PDB file of N, CA, C and O in Angstrom:
ATOM      1  N   UNK A   1      -9.228  35.696  16.704  1.00  0.00           N
ATOM      2  CA  UNK A   1      -8.935  34.379  16.486  1.00  0.00           C
ATOM      3  C   UNK A   1      -9.484  33.725  15.426  1.00  0.00           C
ATOM      4  O   UNK A   1     -10.596  34.094  15.050  1.00  0.00           O
ATOM      5  N   UNK A   2      -8.788  32.593  14.716  1.00  0.00           N
ATOM      6  CA  UNK A   2      -8.905  32.247  13.430  1.00  0.00           C
ATOM      7  C   UNK A   2      -8.980  30.797  13.556  1.00  0.00           C
ATOM      8  O   UNK A   2      -7.948  30.189  13.839  1.00  0.00           O
ATOM      9  N   UNK A   3     -10.369  29.998  13.334  1.00  0.00           N
ATOM     10  CA  UNK A   3     -10.147  28.545  13.145  1.00  0.00           C
ATOM     11  C   UNK A   3     -10.271  28.123  11.737  1.00  0.00           C
ATOM     12  O   UNK A   3     -11.138  28.617  11.017  1.00  0.00           O
ATOM     13  N   UNK A   4      -9.439  27.228  11.311  1.00  0.00           N
ATOM     14  CA  UNK A   4      -9.312  26.644   9.849  1.00  0.00           C
ATOM     15  C   UNK A   4      -9.655  25.170  10.052  1.00  0.00           C
ATOM     16  O   UNK A   4      -9.496  24.498  11.072  1.00  0.00           O
ATOM     17  N   UNK A   5     -10.125  24.829   8.945  1.00  0.00           N
ATOM     18  CA  UNK A   5     -10.499  23.243   8.724  1.00  0.00           C
ATOM     19  C   UNK A   5      -9.919  22.776   7.615  1.00  0.00           C
ATOM     20  O   UNK A   5      -9.590  23.581   6.743  1.00  0.00           O
ATOM     21  N   UNK A   6      -9.710  21.506   7.462  1.00  0.00           N
ATOM     22  CA  UNK A   6      -9.195  20.745   6.279  1.00  0.00           C
ATOM     23  C   UNK A   6      -7.876  20.760   6.039  1.00  0.00           C
ATOM     24  O   UNK A   6      -7.144  21.418   6.780  1.00  0.00           O
ATOM     25  N   UNK A   7      -7.372  20.055   4.989  1.00  0.00           N
ATOM     26  CA  UNK A   7      -5.960  20.058   4.808  1.00  0.00           C
ATOM     27  C   UNK A   7      -5.096  21.158   4.484  1.00  0.00           C
ATOM     28  O   UNK A   7      -5.647  22.033   3.817  1.00  0.00           O
ATOM     29  N   UNK A   8      -3.947  21.341   4.761  1.00  0.00           N
ATOM     30  CA  UNK A   8      -2.896  22.378   4.171  1.00  0.00           C
ATOM     31  C   UNK A   8      -1.831  21.592   3.423  1.00  0.00           C
ATOM     32  O   UNK A   8      -1.039  20.755   3.856  1.00  0.00           O
ATOM     33  N   UNK A   9      -2.008  22.074   2.177  1.00  0.00           N
ATOM     34  CA  UNK A   9      -0.971  21.505   1.286  1.00  0.00           C
ATOM     35  C   UNK A   9       0.537  21.936   1.567  1.00  0.00           C
ATOM     36  O   UNK A   9       0.809  23.133   1.474  1.00  0.00           O
ATOM     37  N   UNK A  10       1.490  21.059   1.894  1.00  0.00           N
ATOM     38  CA  UNK A  10       2.719  21.203   1.938  1.00  0.00           C
ATOM     39  C   UNK A  10       3.346  20.211   1.505  1.00  0.00           C
ATOM     40  O   UNK A  10       2.824  19.099   1.420  1.00  0.00           O
ATOM     41  N   UNK A  11       4.755  20.506   1.112  1.00  0.00           N
ATOM     42  CA  UNK A  11       5.745  19.643   0.585  1.00  0.00           C
ATOM     43  C   UNK A  11       5.848  18.542   1.457  1.00  0.00           C
ATOM     44  O   UNK A  11       5.905  18.797   2.660  1.00  0.00           O
ATOM     45  N   UNK A  12       5.890  17.199   1.036  1.00  0.00           N
ATOM     46  CA  UNK A  12       6.152  16.135   1.853  1.00  0.00           C
ATOM     47  C   UNK A  12       7.526  15.760   1.940  1.00  0.00           C
ATOM     48  O   UNK A  12       8.066  15.804   0.834  1.00  0.00           O
ATOM     49  N   UNK A  13       8.422  15.339   3.045  1.00  0.00           N
ATOM     50  CA  UNK A  13       9.655  14.849   2.886  1.00  0.00           C
ATOM     51  C   UNK A  13       9.522  13.522   3.526  1.00  0.00           C
ATOM     52  O   UNK A  13       8.988  13.224   4.594  1.00  0.00           O
ATOM     53  N   UNK A  14      10.243  12.639   2.464  1.00  0.00           N
ATOM     54  CA  UNK A  14      10.239  11.231   2.646  1.00  0.00           C
ATOM     55  C   UNK A  14      11.423  10.511   2.602  1.00  0.00           C
ATOM     56  O   UNK A  14      12.014  10.638   1.530  1.00  0.00           O
ATOM     57  N   UNK A  15      12.023   9.713   3.516  1.00  0.00           N
ATOM     58  CA  UNK A  15      13.271   8.999   3.279  1.00  0.00           C
ATOM     59  C   UNK A  15      12.879   7.437   3.173  1.00  0.00           C
ATOM     60  O   UNK A  15      12.129   6.848   3.952  1.00  0.00           O
ATOM     61  N   UNK A  16      13.500   6.916   2.116  1.00  0.00           N
ATOM     62  CA  UNK A  16      13.185   5.431   1.698  1.00  0.00           C
ATOM     63  C   UNK A  16      14.424   4.740   2.082  1.00  0.00           C
ATOM     64  O   UNK A  16      15.430   5.018   1.429  1.00  0.00           O
ATOM     65  N   UNK A  17      14.521   3.826   3.103  1.00  0.00           N
ATOM     66  CA  UNK A  17      15.844   3.009   3.459  1.00  0.00           C
ATOM     67  C   UNK A  17      15.627   1.673   3.241  1.00  0.00           C
ATOM     68  O   UNK A  17      14.638   1.109   3.710  1.00  0.00           O
ATOM     69  N   UNK A  18      16.577   1.024   2.475  1.00  0.00           N
ATOM     70  CA  UNK A  18      16.432  -0.423   2.486  1.00  0.00           C
ATOM     71  C   UNK A  18      17.659  -1.050   1.595  1.00  0.00           C
ATOM     72  O   UNK A  18      18.233  -0.295   0.811  1.00  0.00           O
ATOM     73  N   UNK A  19      17.981  -2.131   1.681  1.00  0.00           N
ATOM     74  CA  UNK A  19      19.091  -2.866   0.830  1.00  0.00           C
ATOM     75  C   UNK A  19      19.129  -2.450  -0.613  1.00  0.00           C
ATOM     76  O   UNK A  19      18.099  -2.086  -1.180  1.00  0.00           O
ATOM     77  N   UNK A  20      20.375  -2.497  -1.264  1.00  0.00           N
ATOM     78  CA  UNK A  20      20.369  -2.406  -2.699  1.00  0.00           C
ATOM     79  C   UNK A  20      19.379  -3.442  -3.368  1.00  0.00           C
ATOM     80  O   UNK A  20      19.146  -4.590  -2.990  1.00  0.00           O
ATOM     81  N   UNK A  21      18.812  -2.711  -4.538  1.00  0.00           N
ATOM     82  CA  UNK A  21      17.896  -3.734  -5.397  1.00  0.00           C
ATOM     83  C   UNK A  21      16.818  -4.143  -4.916  1.00  0.00           C
ATOM     84  O   UNK A  21      16.223  -5.056  -5.489  1.00  0.00           O
ATOM     85  N   UNK A  22      16.268  -3.518  -3.651  1.00  0.00           N
ATOM     86  CA  UNK A  22      14.958  -3.845  -3.008  1.00  0.00           C
ATOM     87  C   UNK A  22      13.592  -3.241  -3.968  1.00  0.00           C
ATOM     88  O   UNK A  22      12.474  -3.756  -3.941  1.00  0.00           O
ATOM     89  N   UNK A  23      13.998  -1.973  -4.845  1.00  0.00           N
ATOM     90  CA  UNK A  23      12.871  -1.309  -5.464  1.00  0.00           C
ATOM     91  C   UNK A  23      12.758   0.222  -4.975  1.00  0.00           C
ATOM     92  O   UNK A  23      11.887   0.965  -5.426  1.00  0.00           O
ATOM     93  N   UNK A  24      13.543   0.566  -4.182  1.00  0.00           N
ATOM     94  CA  UNK A  24      13.470   1.976  -3.603  1.00  0.00           C
ATOM     95  C   UNK A  24      13.189   3.093  -4.847  1.00  0.00           C
ATOM     96  O   UNK A  24      12.210   3.838  -4.861  1.00  0.00           O
ATOM     97  N   UNK A  25      14.111   3.064  -5.758  1.00  0.00           N
ATOM     98  CA  UNK A  25      14.177   3.927  -7.089  1.00  0.00           C
ATOM     99  C   UNK A  25      12.795   3.879  -7.772  1.00  0.00           C
ATOM    100  O   UNK A  25      12.158   4.873  -8.120  1.00  0.00           O
ATOM    101  N   UNK A  26      12.343   2.351  -7.948  1.00  0.00           N
ATOM    102  CA  UNK A  26      11.153   2.268  -8.537  1.00  0.00           C
ATOM    103  C   UNK A  26      10.186   2.552  -8.007  1.00  0.00           C
ATOM    104  O   UNK A  26       9.250   2.812  -8.764  1.00  0.00           O
ATOM    105  N   UNK A  27       9.947   2.636  -6.657  1.00  0.00           N
ATOM    106  CA  UNK A  27       8.961   3.062  -5.770  1.00  0.00           C
ATOM    107  C   UNK A  27       9.002   4.555  -6.021  1.00  0.00           C
ATOM    108  O   UNK A  27       7.955   5.061  -6.422  1.00  0.00           O
ATOM    109  N   UNK A  28      10.059   5.334  -5.843  1.00  0.00           N
ATOM    110  CA  UNK A  28      10.031   6.826  -6.019  1.00  0.00           C
ATOM    111  C   UNK A  28       9.669   7.230  -7.396  1.00  0.00           C
ATOM    112  O   UNK A  28       9.137   8.318  -7.616  1.00  0.00           O
ATOM    113  N   UNK A  29       9.971   6.300  -8.409  1.00  0.00           N
ATOM    114  CA  UNK A  29       9.299   6.742  -9.827  1.00  0.00           C
ATOM    115  C   UNK A  29       8.017   6.715  -9.893  1.00  0.00           C
ATOM    116  O   UNK A  29       7.523   6.993 -10.986  1.00  0.00           O
ATOM    117  N   UNK A  30       7.274   6.437  -8.961  1.00  0.00           N
ATOM    118  CA  UNK A  30       5.810   6.319  -8.979  1.00  0.00           C
ATOM    119  C   UNK A  30       5.139   7.446  -8.427  1.00  0.00           C
ATOM    120  O   UNK A  30       3.915   7.569  -8.471  1.00  0.00           O
ATOM    121  N   UNK A  31       6.098   8.467  -7.783  1.00  0.00           N
ATOM    122  CA  UNK A  31       5.464   9.529  -7.300  1.00  0.00           C
ATOM    123  C   UNK A  31       5.050  10.489  -7.979  1.00  0.00           C
ATOM    124  O   UNK A  31       5.422  10.372  -9.147  1.00  0.00           O
ATOM    125  N   UNK A  32       4.315  11.593  -7.754  1.00  0.00           N
ATOM    126  CA  UNK A  32       3.862  12.326  -8.783  1.00  0.00           C
ATOM    127  C   UNK A  32       4.874  13.073  -9.604  1.00  0.00           C
ATOM    128  O   UNK A  32       5.673  13.799  -9.011  1.00  0.00           O
ATOM    129  N   UNK A  33       4.915  12.973 -10.830  1.00  0.00           N
ATOM    130  CA  UNK A  33       5.713  13.811 -11.736  1.00  0.00           C
ATOM    131  C   UNK A  33       7.250  13.967 -11.268  1.00  0.00           C
ATOM    132  O   UNK A  33       7.718  15.105 -11.247  1.00  0.00           O
ATOM    133  N   UNK A  34       8.079  12.832 -10.881  1.00  0.00           N
ATOM    134  CA  UNK A  34       9.335  13.067 -10.240  1.00  0.00           C
ATOM    135  C   UNK A  34      10.325  13.437 -11.426  1.00  0.00           C
ATOM    136  O   UNK A  34      10.090  13.235 -12.618  1.00  0.00           O
ATOM    137  N   UNK A  35      11.461  14.009 -10.902  1.00  0.00           N
ATOM    138  CA  UNK A  35      12.832  14.042 -11.547  1.00  0.00           C
ATOM    139  C   UNK A  35      13.781  13.597 -10.487  1.00  0.00           C
ATOM    140  O   UNK A  35      13.744  13.861  -9.285  1.00  0.00           O
ATOM    141  N   UNK A  36      14.559  12.940 -11.088  1.00  0.00           N
ATOM    142  CA  UNK A  36      15.770  12.261 -10.092  1.00  0.00           C
ATOM    143  C   UNK A  36      16.920  13.087 -10.394  1.00  0.00           C
ATOM    144  O   UNK A  36      17.186  13.547 -11.504  1.00  0.00           O
ATOM    145  N   UNK A  37      17.700  13.270  -9.135  1.00  0.00           N
ATOM    146  CA  UNK A  37      18.939  13.460  -9.319  1.00  0.00           C
ATOM    147  C   UNK A  37      19.857  12.266  -8.846  1.00  0.00           C
ATOM    148  O   UNK A  37      20.156  12.064  -7.669  1.00  0.00           O
ATOM    149  N   UNK A  38      20.220  11.589  -9.800  1.00  0.00           N
ATOM    150  CA  UNK A  38      20.721  10.170  -9.717  1.00  0.00           C
ATOM    151  C   UNK A  38      22.399  10.282  -9.409  1.00  0.00           C
ATOM    152  O   UNK A  38      23.174  10.466 -10.348  1.00  0.00           O
ATOM    153  N   UNK A  39      22.811  10.171  -8.217  1.00  0.00           N
ATOM    154  CA  UNK A  39      24.189  10.410  -8.089  1.00  0.00           C
ATOM    155  C   UNK A  39      24.877   9.088  -8.100  1.00  0.00           C
ATOM    156  O   UNK A  39      26.083   9.135  -7.857  1.00  0.00           O
ATOM    157  N   UNK A  40      24.359   7.930  -8.331  1.00  0.00           N
ATOM    158  CA  UNK A  40      25.102   6.685  -8.673  1.00  0.00           C
ATOM    159  C   UNK A  40      24.629   5.773  -9.801  1.00  0.00           C
ATOM    160  O   UNK A  40      24.943   4.584  -9.873  1.00  0.00           O
ATOM    161  N   UNK A  41      23.883   6.386 -10.642  1.00  0.00           N
ATOM    162  CA  UNK A  41      23.540   5.672 -11.883  1.00  0.00           C
ATOM    163  C   UNK A  41      22.530   4.636 -11.509  1.00  0.00           C
ATOM    164  O   UNK A  41      22.454   3.643 -12.233  1.00  0.00           O
ATOM    165  N   UNK A  42      21.843   4.728 -10.602  1.00  0.00           N
ATOM    166  CA  UNK A  42      20.579   3.563 -10.482  1.00  0.00           C
ATOM    167  C   UNK A  42      19.446   3.768 -11.071  1.00  0.00           C
ATOM    168  O   UNK A  42      18.511   2.976 -10.956  1.00  0.00           O
ATOM    169  N   UNK A  43      19.388   4.775 -11.726  1.00  0.00           N
ATOM    170  CA  UNK A  43      18.194   4.940 -12.618  1.00  0.00           C
ATOM    171  C   UNK A  43      18.432   4.665 -14.268  1.00  0.00           C
ATOM    172  O   UNK A  43      17.544   4.859 -15.097  1.00  0.00           O
ATOM    173  N   UNK A  44      19.834   4.161 -14.611  1.00  0.00           N
ATOM    174  CA  UNK A  44      20.182   4.134 -15.884  1.00  0.00           C
ATOM    175  C   UNK A  44      19.104   3.221 -16.624  1.00  0.00           C
ATOM    176  O   UNK A  44      18.822   3.522 -17.783  1.00  0.00           O
ATOM    177  N   UNK A  45      18.477   2.112 -16.021  1.00  0.00           N
ATOM    178  CA  UNK A  45      17.581   1.302 -16.788  1.00  0.00           C
ATOM    179  C   UNK A  45      16.301   1.482 -16.583  1.00  0.00           C
ATOM    180  O   UNK A  45      15.474   0.594 -16.794  1.00  0.00           O
ATOM    181  N   UNK A  46      15.978   2.772 -16.105  1.00  0.00           N
ATOM    182  CA  UNK A  46      14.513   3.365 -15.829  1.00  0.00           C
ATOM    183  C   UNK A  46      14.219   4.373 -16.886  1.00  0.00           C
ATOM    184  O   UNK A  46      15.147   4.941 -17.461  1.00  0.00           O
ATOM    185  N   UNK A  47      12.907   4.634 -17.183  1.00  0.00           N
ATOM    186  CA  UNK A  47      12.535   5.713 -18.004  1.00  0.00           C
ATOM    187  C   UNK A  47      11.871   6.612 -17.296  1.00  0.00           C
ATOM    188  O   UNK A  47      10.646   6.707 -17.232  1.00  0.00           O
ATOM    189  N   UNK A  48      12.859   7.443 -16.627  1.00  0.00           N
ATOM    190  CA  UNK A  48      12.566   8.729 -15.729  1.00  0.00           C
ATOM    191  C   UNK A  48      13.172   9.851 -16.094  1.00  0.00           C
ATOM    192  O   UNK A  48      14.158   9.772 -16.827  1.00  0.00           O
ATOM    193  N   UNK A  49      12.765  10.923 -15.716  1.00  0.00           N
ATOM    194  CA  UNK A  49      13.450  12.318 -15.864  1.00  0.00           C
ATOM    195  C   UNK A  49      14.435  12.495 -14.800  1.00  0.00           C
ATOM    196  O   UNK A  49      14.221  12.340 -13.598  1.00  0.00           O
ATOM    197  N   UNK A  50      15.644  12.869 -15.409  1.00  0.00           N
ATOM    198  CA  UNK A  50      16.705  13.204 -14.443  1.00  0.00           C
ATOM    199  C   UNK A  50      17.554  14.187 -14.846  1.00  0.00           C
ATOM    200  O   UNK A  50      17.712  14.417 -16.045  1.00  0.00           O
ATOM    201  N   UNK A  51      18.217  14.900 -13.852  1.00  0.00           N
ATOM    202  CA  UNK A  51      19.141  15.803 -13.812  1.00  0.00           C
ATOM    203  C   UNK A  51      20.658  15.147 -14.186  1.00  0.00           C
ATOM    204  O   UNK A  51      20.949  13.964 -14.011  1.00  0.00           O
ATOM    205  N   UNK A  52      21.467  16.082 -14.686  1.00  0.00           N
ATOM    206  CA  UNK A  52      22.982  15.433 -14.702  1.00  0.00           C
ATOM    207  C   UNK A  52      23.525  14.960 -13.455  1.00  0.00           C
ATOM    208  O   UNK A  52      23.178  15.571 -12.444  1.00  0.00           O
ATOM    209  N   UNK A  53      24.312  13.984 -13.338  1.00  0.00           N
ATOM    210  CA  UNK A  53      24.839  13.513 -12.060  1.00  0.00           C
ATOM    211  C   UNK A  53      25.744  14.594 -11.714  1.00  0.00           C
ATOM    212  O   UNK A  53      26.595  15.060 -12.472  1.00  0.00           O
ATOM    213  N   UNK A  54      25.472  15.022 -10.328  1.00  0.00           N
ATOM    214  CA  UNK A  54      26.331  16.194  -9.657  1.00  0.00           C
ATOM    215  C   UNK A  54      27.702  15.733  -9.670  1.00  0.00           C
ATOM    216  O   UNK A  54      27.936  14.525  -9.632  1.00  0.00           O
ATOM    217  N   UNK A  55      28.553  16.524  -9.716  1.00  0.00           N
ATOM    218  CA  UNK A  55      29.957  16.314  -9.702  1.00  0.00           C
ATOM    219  C   UNK A  55      30.482  16.969  -8.329  1.00  0.00           C
ATOM    220  O   UNK A  55      31.655  16.839  -7.979  1.00  0.00           O
ATOM    221  N   UNK A  56      29.708  17.548  -7.715  1.00  0.00           N
ATOM    222  CA  UNK A  56      30.163  18.212  -6.354  1.00  0.00           C
ATOM    223  C   UNK A  56      29.069  18.536  -5.538  1.00  0.00           C
ATOM    224  O   UNK A  56      27.977  18.709  -6.079  1.00  0.00           O
ATOM    225  N   UNK A  57      29.203  18.664  -4.130  1.00  0.00           N
ATOM    226  CA  UNK A  57      27.955  19.102  -3.293  1.00  0.00           C
ATOM    227  C   UNK A  57      27.586  20.440  -3.622  1.00  0.00           C
ATOM    228  O   UNK A  57      26.410  20.731  -3.404  1.00  0.00           O
ATOM    229  N   UNK A  58      28.374  21.369  -4.126  1.00  0.00           N
ATOM    230  CA  UNK A  58      27.719  22.627  -4.681  1.00  0.00           C
ATOM    231  C   UNK A  58      26.851  22.356  -5.917  1.00  0.00           C
ATOM    232  O   UNK A  58      25.713  22.821  -5.978  1.00  0.00           O
ATOM    233  N   UNK A  59      27.310  21.697  -6.785  1.00  0.00           N
ATOM    234  CA  UNK A  59      26.265  21.405  -7.868  1.00  0.00           C
ATOM    235  C   UNK A  59      25.143  20.822  -7.456  1.00  0.00           C
ATOM    236  O   UNK A  59      24.052  21.290  -7.780  1.00  0.00           O
ATOM    237  N   UNK A  60      25.267  19.610  -6.607  1.00  0.00           N
ATOM    238  CA  UNK A  60      23.763  19.155  -6.043  1.00  0.00           C
ATOM    239  C   UNK A  60      23.043  20.172  -5.402  1.00  0.00           C
ATOM    240  O   UNK A  60      21.832  20.104  -5.614  1.00  0.00           O
ATOM    241  N   UNK A  61      23.472  21.251  -4.563  1.00  0.00           N
ATOM    242  CA  UNK A  61      22.905  22.167  -4.259  1.00  0.00           C
ATOM    243  C   UNK A  61      22.147  23.234  -5.133  1.00  0.00           C
ATOM    244  O   UNK A  61      21.106  23.822  -4.840  1.00  0.00           O
ATOM    245  N   UNK A  62      22.893  23.346  -6.251  1.00  0.00           N
ATOM    246  CA  UNK A  62      22.339  24.159  -7.327  1.00  0.00           C
ATOM    247  C   UNK A  62      21.240  23.465  -7.879  1.00  0.00           C
ATOM    248  O   UNK A  62      20.223  24.144  -8.023  1.00  0.00           O
ATOM    249  N   UNK A  63      21.181  22.065  -8.287  1.00  0.00           N
ATOM    250  CA  UNK A  63      20.072  21.470  -8.794  1.00  0.00           C
ATOM    251  C   UNK A  63      18.980  21.458  -8.046  1.00  0.00           C
ATOM    252  O   UNK A  63      17.903  21.571  -8.630  1.00  0.00           O
ATOM    253  N   UNK A  64      19.000  21.333  -6.723  1.00  0.00           N
ATOM    254  CA  UNK A  64      18.143  21.338  -5.807  1.00  0.00           C
ATOM    255  C   UNK A  64      17.481  22.714  -5.845  1.00  0.00           C
ATOM    256  O   UNK A  64      16.253  22.714  -5.758  1.00  0.00           O
ATOM    257  N   UNK A  65      18.086  23.842  -5.958  1.00  0.00           N
ATOM    258  CA  UNK A  65      17.702  25.369  -5.857  1.00  0.00           C
ATOM    259  C   UNK A  65      16.907  25.378  -7.381  1.00  0.00           C
ATOM    260  O   UNK A  65      15.736  25.750  -7.466  1.00  0.00           O
ATOM    261  N   UNK A  66      17.593  24.981  -8.411  1.00  0.00           N
ATOM    262  CA  UNK A  66      16.828  24.886  -9.677  1.00  0.00           C
ATOM    263  C   UNK A  66      15.401  24.482  -9.688  1.00  0.00           C
ATOM    264  O   UNK A  66      14.410  25.110 -10.060  1.00  0.00           O
ATOM    265  N   UNK A  67      15.527  23.262  -9.182  1.00  0.00           N
ATOM    266  CA  UNK A  67      13.990  22.523  -9.075  1.00  0.00           C
ATOM    267  C   UNK A  67      13.098  23.375  -8.084  1.00  0.00           C
ATOM    268  O   UNK A  67      11.889  23.492  -8.285  1.00  0.00           O
ATOM    269  N   UNK A  68      13.636  23.875  -7.173  1.00  0.00           N
ATOM    270  CA  UNK A  68      12.594  24.663  -5.981  1.00  0.00           C
ATOM    271  C   UNK A  68      12.262  25.862  -6.769  1.00  0.00           C
ATOM    272  O   UNK A  68      11.087  26.219  -6.685  1.00  0.00           O
ATOM    273  N   UNK A  69      13.080  26.594  -7.552  1.00  0.00           N
ATOM    274  CA  UNK A  69      12.676  27.787  -8.293  1.00  0.00           C
ATOM    275  C   UNK A  69      11.953  27.724  -9.540  1.00  0.00           C
ATOM    276  O   UNK A  69      11.036  28.495  -9.820  1.00  0.00           O
ATOM    277  N   UNK A  70      12.414  26.713 -10.355  1.00  0.00           N
ATOM    278  CA  UNK A  70      11.671  26.501 -11.922  1.00  0.00           C
ATOM    279  C   UNK A  70      10.627  25.598 -11.822  1.00  0.00           C
ATOM    280  O   UNK A  70       9.844  25.538 -12.769  1.00  0.00           O
ATOM    281  N   UNK A  71      10.420  24.703 -10.613  1.00  0.00           N
ATOM    282  CA  UNK A  71       9.387  23.897 -10.642  1.00  0.00           C
ATOM    283  C   UNK A  71       9.159  23.115 -11.864  1.00  0.00           C
ATOM    284  O   UNK A  71       8.064  23.181 -12.423  1.00  0.00           O
ATOM    285  N   UNK A  72      10.108  22.377 -12.325  1.00  0.00           N
ATOM    286  CA  UNK A  72      10.067  21.466 -13.483  1.00  0.00           C
ATOM    287  C   UNK A  72       9.228  20.024 -13.312  1.00  0.00           C
ATOM    288  O   UNK A  72       8.872  19.284 -14.229  1.00  0.00           O
ATOM    289  N   UNK A  73       9.035  19.857 -12.010  1.00  0.00           N
ATOM    290  CA  UNK A  73       8.338  18.585 -11.646  1.00  0.00           C
ATOM    291  C   UNK A  73       7.505  18.713 -10.247  1.00  0.00           C
ATOM    292  O   UNK A  73       7.509  19.778  -9.628  1.00  0.00           O
ATOM    293  N   UNK A  74       6.922  17.778  -9.869  1.00  0.00           N
ATOM    294  CA  UNK A  74       5.992  17.871  -8.589  1.00  0.00           C
ATOM    295  C   UNK A  74       6.987  17.081  -7.531  1.00  0.00           C
ATOM    296  O   UNK A  74       6.799  17.216  -6.322  1.00  0.00           O
ATOM    297  N   UNK A  75       7.942  16.339  -7.986  1.00  0.00           N
ATOM    298  CA  UNK A  75       8.672  15.467  -6.836  1.00  0.00           C
ATOM    299  C   UNK A  75      10.158  15.447  -7.218  1.00  0.00           C
ATOM    300  O   UNK A  75      10.424  15.126  -8.377  1.00  0.00           O
ATOM    301  N   UNK A  76      11.044  15.718  -6.472  1.00  0.00           N
ATOM    302  CA  UNK A  76      12.496  15.602  -6.684  1.00  0.00           C
ATOM    303  C   UNK A  76      12.869  14.360  -5.798  1.00  0.00           C
ATOM    304  O   UNK A  76      12.446  14.202  -4.653  1.00  0.00           O
ATOM    305  N   UNK A  77      13.761  13.442  -6.497  1.00  0.00           N
ATOM    306  CA  UNK A  77      14.181  12.275  -5.826  1.00  0.00           C
ATOM    307  C   UNK A  77      15.628  12.369  -6.039  1.00  0.00           C
ATOM    308  O   UNK A  77      16.174  12.401  -7.142  1.00  0.00           O
ATOM    309  N   UNK A  78      16.323  12.420  -4.666  1.00  0.00           N
ATOM    310  CA  UNK A  78      17.781  12.470  -4.748  1.00  0.00           C
ATOM    311  C   UNK A  78      18.223  10.976  -4.337  1.00  0.00           C
ATOM    312  O   UNK A  78      18.171  10.574  -3.175  1.00  0.00           O
ATOM    313  N   UNK A  79      18.703  10.131  -5.526  1.00  0.00           N
ATOM    314  CA  UNK A  79      19.268   8.860  -5.367  1.00  0.00           C
ATOM    315  C   UNK A  79      20.694   8.535  -5.410  1.00  0.00           C
ATOM    316  O   UNK A  79      21.062   8.421  -6.579  1.00  0.00           O
ATOM    317  N   UNK A  80      21.477   8.376  -4.698  1.00  0.00           N
ATOM    318  CA  UNK A  80      21.199   8.194  -3.290  1.00  0.00           C
ATOM    319  C   UNK A  80      21.806   9.559  -2.610  1.00  0.00           C
ATOM    320  O   UNK A  80      22.541  10.351  -3.200  1.00  0.00           O
ATOM    321  N   UNK A  81      21.314   9.691  -1.133  1.00  0.00           N
ATOM    322  CA  UNK A  81      21.606  11.094  -0.643  1.00  0.00           C
ATOM    323  C   UNK A  81      22.959  10.713   0.166  1.00  0.00           C
ATOM    324  O   UNK A  81      23.693  11.653   0.473  1.00  0.00           O
ATOM    325  N   UNK A  82      23.307   9.503   0.502  1.00  0.00           N
ATOM    326  CA  UNK A  82      24.467   9.289   1.268  1.00  0.00           C
ATOM    327  C   UNK A  82      25.863   9.357   0.479  1.00  0.00           C
ATOM    328  O   UNK A  82      26.922   9.180   1.082  1.00  0.00           O
TER     329      UNK A  82
END
């Protein structure tokens, strides 16, 4: 039997929901070292790191896998996921 104590570092999954223009992307830009997958151009006026706009579901999946494998950031933001 093993007893452990303290925090266990794991990836956090967060969904931010709200009307357009309320500041969801701005909030996400304050997360640790974010990179955006900007599907709708909502970060055009923001000074953030971003990947190219995905042209298909397959490309979006490839971008997510790239970030998971290469770890170019601490936070991945998909804006928007719908």
